C-alpha positions as CSV (number, residue, x, y, z in Angstrom):
1,M,-0.2,-0.1,0.0
2,A,1.5,3.2,-1.0
3,L,0.1,7.1,-0.3
4,Q,1.8,9.9,-1.5
5,K,1.4,13.7,-0.1
6,L,-1.3,15.8,0.6
7,S,-3.2,16.5,-2.5
8,H,-5.9,19.4,-1.6
9,A,-7.5,21.1,1.2
10,R,-11.1,22.6,1.1
11,L,-11.3,25.9,3.4
12,R,-14.2,28.2,4.2
13,V,-14.1,31.6,3.6
14,R,-16.0,35.1,4.2
15,N,-16.1,35.9,1.3
16,L,-16.1,34.0,-2.1
17,D,-15.2,36.6,-4.6
18,A,-12.6,38.3,-2.7
19,S,-11.1,35.3,-1.5
20,V,-10.5,34.2,-5.1
21,Q,-9.2,38.0,-6.0
22,F,-6.5,37.1,-2.9
23,H,-5.4,33.6,-4.1
24,T,-4.8,35.1,-7.8
25,E,-3.5,38.6,-7.1
26,V,-1.6,38.3,-4.6
27,L,-0.8,34.8,-4.2
28,G,-0.8,34.1,-7.6
29,L,-2.7,30.9,-8.1
30,E,-4.6,29.8,-10.9
31,E,-8.4,29.2,-11.0
32,V,-9.0,26.2,-12.5
33,A,-12.5,25.2,-12.0
34,R,-16.0,26.7,-10.2
35,Q,-19.4,24.2,-9.1
36,D,-21.7,24.2,-6.9
37,G,-20.4,27.4,-4.8
38,V,-16.3,26.0,-5.1
39,V,-13.9,27.9,-6.3
40,Y,-11.0,25.6,-7.2
41,L,-7.2,27.2,-7.2
42,T,-3.7,25.5,-8.2
43,C,-0.2,26.6,-8.0
44,G,0.4,25.1,-11.5
45,T,2.6,22.5,-11.5
46,D,1.3,19.5,-10.6
47,G,-1.8,18.6,-12.9
48,T,-4.4,18.9,-10.4
49,F,-6.2,21.9,-8.0
50,D,-4.4,22.7,-4.3
51,V,-6.9,24.5,-2.6
52,A,-10.7,24.7,-2.9
53,V,-12.7,27.5,-1.1
54,T,-16.3,27.9,-0.2
55,E,-18.0,30.9,1.2
56,G,-18.7,30.1,5.2
57,G,-16.7,31.8,7.8
58,S,-13.4,30.0,8.0
59,G,-11.3,26.9,8.8
60,V,-10.9,23.7,7.3
61,I,-13.6,22.0,5.7
62,S,-11.8,18.7,4.2
63,F,-8.5,17.7,3.4
64,A,-6.9,15.2,1.1
65,I,-4.3,12.5,0.7
66,A,-3.5,11.3,-2.7
67,A,-3.0,7.3,-3.1
68,D,-1.5,4.6,-5.7
69,D,-4.4,3.4,-7.0
70,D,-7.6,1.5,-6.7
71,E,-6.4,-0.7,-4.3
72,D,-4.8,1.7,-1.4
73,L,-8.7,3.1,-1.3
74,R,-10.1,-0.7,-0.3
75,H,-7.4,-1.2,1.8
76,Y,-7.8,2.1,3.7
77,K,-11.8,2.1,3.9
78,K,-11.0,-1.7,5.0
79,R,-8.2,-0.1,7.7
80,V,-10.7,2.8,8.8
81,S,-14.4,0.9,9.3
82,E,-12.7,-1.6,11.4
83,A,-11.8,1.2,13.9
84,G,-15.5,2.2,14.0
85,V,-15.4,5.1,11.9
86,E,-17.7,5.7,9.0
87,V,-16.5,5.8,5.5
88,R,-18.1,7.4,2.8
89,E,-17.2,6.4,-0.9
90,M,-17.3,9.3,-3.6
91,T,-17.0,9.5,-7.5
92,A,-15.8,12.6,-9.7
93,P,-16.2,15.0,-6.4
94,D,-14.1,17.0,-7.7
95,P,-12.0,18.2,-10.7
96,G,-9.1,16.2,-11.6
97,V,-10.5,13.4,-8.8
98,E,-11.7,10.1,-9.9
99,K,-12.7,8.3,-6.5
100,I,-11.8,9.3,-3.0
101,I,-12.8,7.7,0.4
102,E,-13.6,10.3,2.9
103,F,-14.3,9.9,6.8
104,D,-14.7,12.1,9.9
105,L,-11.1,12.8,11.6
106,P,-11.4,12.5,15.4
107,P,-11.8,14.3,17.7
108,Q,-12.7,17.5,15.5
109,N,-14.6,15.6,12.6
110,Q,-12.6,17.5,9.7
111,K,-13.4,15.2,7.2
112,M,-10.2,13.4,6.2
113,Q,-9.9,12.3,2.3
114,I,-7.9,9.4,0.4
115,A,-8.3,10.5,-3.3
116,L,-7.1,8.7,-6.5
117,L,-6.5,11.0,-9.2
118,D,-8.1,11.0,-12.6
119,A,-5.4,9.6,-15.5
120,S,-4.9,12.9,-17.1
121,A,-3.7,14.7,-13.8
122,R,-1.1,12.3,-12.3
123,K,2.5,13.1,-13.2
124,H,5.5,11.5,-12.5
125,Y,6.7,14.5,-11.1
126,Y,6.3,18.2,-10.8
127,N,7.9,20.9,-13.4
128,P,7.5,24.5,-12.2
129,A,8.4,25.6,-15.9
130,A,5.2,23.8,-17.1
131,R,2.2,26.4,-15.6
132,V,-0.4,27.1,-18.0
133,R,0.2,30.9,-17.1
134,N,3.0,32.9,-16.6
135,R,1.1,35.0,-14.0
136,L,2.6,37.6,-11.6
137,S,6.3,37.1,-13.1
138,A,6.0,33.0,-11.7
139,L,6.3,34.2,-8.4
140,A,3.6,32.1,-6.9
141,P,4.0,28.9,-4.4
142,V,5.7,25.7,-6.3
143,D,2.7,23.3,-4.7
144,L,0.7,22.8,-1.0
145,D,3.0,21.8,1.2
146,H,1.3,20.6,4.4
147,I,-1.4,21.4,6.7
148,T,-1.9,21.7,10.0
149,L,-4.9,21.2,12.0
150,R,-6.7,21.8,15.6
151,V,-7.5,18.8,17.4
152,G,-9.3,19.7,20.5
153,P,-7.2,20.0,23.8
154,D,-5.0,16.9,23.5
155,A,-3.4,16.0,20.1
156,T,-3.4,12.1,21.2
157,Q,-6.2,10.8,19.8
158,T,-5.5,12.2,16.0
159,I,-1.9,11.2,16.3
160,E,-2.9,7.2,17.3
161,F,-5.9,7.1,14.8
162,L,-3.8,8.1,11.5
163,T,-0.7,6.2,12.8
164,K,-2.5,3.2,13.8
165,H,-5.2,3.2,11.5
166,V,-3.9,5.2,8.2
167,D,-0.2,4.4,8.1
168,F,1.0,7.7,9.0
169,Y,4.7,8.0,10.6
170,A,5.3,10.6,13.9
171,S,8.4,12.8,13.1
172,D,8.1,15.2,16.2
173,I,5.8,15.3,19.2
174,V,5.8,17.6,21.8
175,E,4.3,16.6,25.3
176,F,2.5,19.2,27.9
177,P,4.7,19.3,31.0
178,G,4.8,16.1,32.7
179,G,3.8,13.9,29.6
180,Q,0.2,14.3,30.2
181,G,-1.0,14.5,26.7
182,R,0.4,15.7,23.8
183,L,0.6,19.3,22.5
184,A,1.4,18.9,19.0
185,A,2.6,16.1,16.1
186,W,4.0,16.6,12.8
187,L,3.6,13.3,10.6
188,H,4.6,12.1,7.1
189,V,3.5,9.6,4.5
190,G,6.0,10.3,1.9
191,D,9.3,11.3,2.1
192,F,9.3,14.7,3.8
193,H,8.8,15.5,7.7
194,H,5.2,16.2,8.0
195,D,2.2,16.1,5.5
196,V,-0.6,16.4,8.3
197,A,0.6,18.2,11.4
198,M,-2.0,18.9,14.3
199,F,-2.1,21.6,17.6
200,A,-3.9,21.1,20.4
201,G,-7.1,23.8,20.3
202,A,-10.2,25.1,21.4
203,P,-13.0,23.1,20.7
204,H,-14.1,25.4,17.7
205,E,-11.1,25.6,15.9
206,T,-10.5,23.3,12.7
207,L,-7.6,24.8,11.0
208,D,-4.1,26.1,12.3
209,H,-2.6,26.8,9.2
210,L,-2.4,25.6,5.4
211,A,1.3,25.7,3.9
212,W,3.0,25.8,0.6
213,T,6.1,25.5,-0.6
214,I,8.6,27.7,-1.9
215,P,12.0,26.9,-3.2
216,N,14.7,29.4,-0.9
217,F,15.0,32.2,1.7
218,E,15.3,34.6,-1.4
219,F,11.9,33.8,-3.0
220,M,10.2,33.6,0.5
221,K,11.4,37.7,0.8
222,L,9.8,38.4,-2.6
223,M,6.6,36.1,-1.8
224,L,6.7,38.4,1.4
225,D,6.8,41.4,-1.0
226,Q,4.2,40.5,-2.9
227,V,1.6,39.8,0.0
228,A,2.4,43.1,2.0
229,R,1.7,44.9,-1.2
230,G,-2.0,43.1,-1.4
231,G,-2.5,44.9,2.1
232,V,-1.9,41.5,3.7
233,M,1.1,41.6,7.1
234,T,3.7,39.3,8.0
235,E,2.3,37.6,11.2
236,A,5.5,35.9,12.5
237,G,9.2,35.3,10.3
238,P,10.9,34.9,8.1
239,G,12.8,32.0,10.4
240,R,13.8,28.5,10.6
241,H,11.7,25.8,13.1
242,G,13.2,24.1,15.5
243,V,11.0,21.0,14.9
244,G,11.2,20.7,11.6
245,S,13.6,23.2,10.2
246,N,12.1,24.1,7.2
247,L,12.1,28.0,6.2
248,Y,8.7,29.8,7.5
249,S,7.1,32.8,7.5
250,Y,3.1,32.9,8.5
251,F,0.5,35.3,7.7
252,F,-3.3,35.4,7.9
253,T,-5.7,35.8,4.7
254,P,-8.4,38.4,4.2
255,D,-10.7,35.2,5.3
256,G,-9.1,34.6,8.1
257,N,-7.4,31.2,7.6
258,R,-3.1,31.3,8.4
259,Y,-0.9,30.3,5.7
260,E,2.4,29.9,6.1
261,L,5.0,29.8,3.3
262,S,7.6,26.5,4.0
263,G,11.0,26.0,2.3
264,E,14.0,23.4,2.5
265,M,11.8,20.9,4.6
266,P,14.2,18.1,5.1
267,R,13.5,14.1,4.1
268,C,12.7,11.8,6.6
269,V,15.4,9.1,4.9
270,D,14.4,6.1,8.5
271,R,10.5,5.4,8.4
272,K,11.7,2.9,11.2
273,A,13.3,5.6,13.6
274,P,10.9,6.8,16.4
275,P,9.7,10.4,16.7
276,F,11.6,12.7,18.5
277,I,9.8,13.8,22.0
278,W,9.8,17.2,22.9
279,R,8.6,18.8,26.4
280,A,6.2,21.6,26.0
281,D,8.2,23.8,27.8
282,Q,11.6,23.0,25.8
283,P,13.1,26.0,24.1
284,G,13.6,25.7,20.7
285,I,10.5,24.4,19.2
286,F,9.2,27.0,17.2
287,S,12.7,29.2,16.3
288,S,16.0,27.5,16.1
289,W,17.3,31.1,15.9
290,G,15.6,32.1,19.2
291,A,12.3,33.5,17.7
292,P,9.7,34.1,20.7
293,F,6.4,32.1,20.1
294,P,3.9,34.6,18.9
295,E,1.0,35.4,21.1
296,S,-1.4,35.2,18.3
297,F,-0.2,31.6,17.2
298,K,-2.5,30.8,20.2
299,I,-5.4,30.7,17.9
300,G,-6.6,29.3,15.2
301,S,-9.4,29.3,12.9
């Protein structure tokens, strides 16, 4: 069985037209389709959409991990069903998607999907030079990078569900002081440090941030200049994380969802290696350069 990477996410936004304008004219994404009140947007490098937005507030509705084939969908449908979680099957639910299985991720009930892409959308590798349109002098994210969820007061249940039943691997886990529960975790299905991460949060929060791949620090600087010209100020960064060691910058979109520009994500070379365990009061978790954890990071959407 093989799962590939984070394929796409669907988010709630406050104003659909304003959101599409931000994503296309500031972030540099391309609109590829509209249907049933949903707008699909792409970085343009991987053959399918990266984020879908629909009006109705903020936060995450669903996210999808790409699968290799039909056998993967059957396998994980069985595994998730045996865990006592209802699994829904859908055919052609979104542009470029042939089939999905979908289930509610405990305990916050974000909809997680395992998706089989249409043959026409599948690629052996991604080519940033192959964008259909060269918007904003190609100053746009290379791809969707990862999603970080808010999963209630303790992340333990979500970590255990994904590692036991969906074959995720934990790279890093942050425990509450005293080891009573987990504050955060970074999990992967592919080769990179994390595809899905999670933080403890308030019961009404579903999303901490959605992250976009950028190639290097210089590109990040130019992207942040572009975002600032669009009226959106940086919340934190640029910097380098302690956990994961990737480059980061964060900002809130006009929709009320936090986005991250992420670069230099490390590769995981040994799937059987145990995760690194951190204490929540341990220095260096947020920034390897000593930047303090921002107060605004206590809030998700």
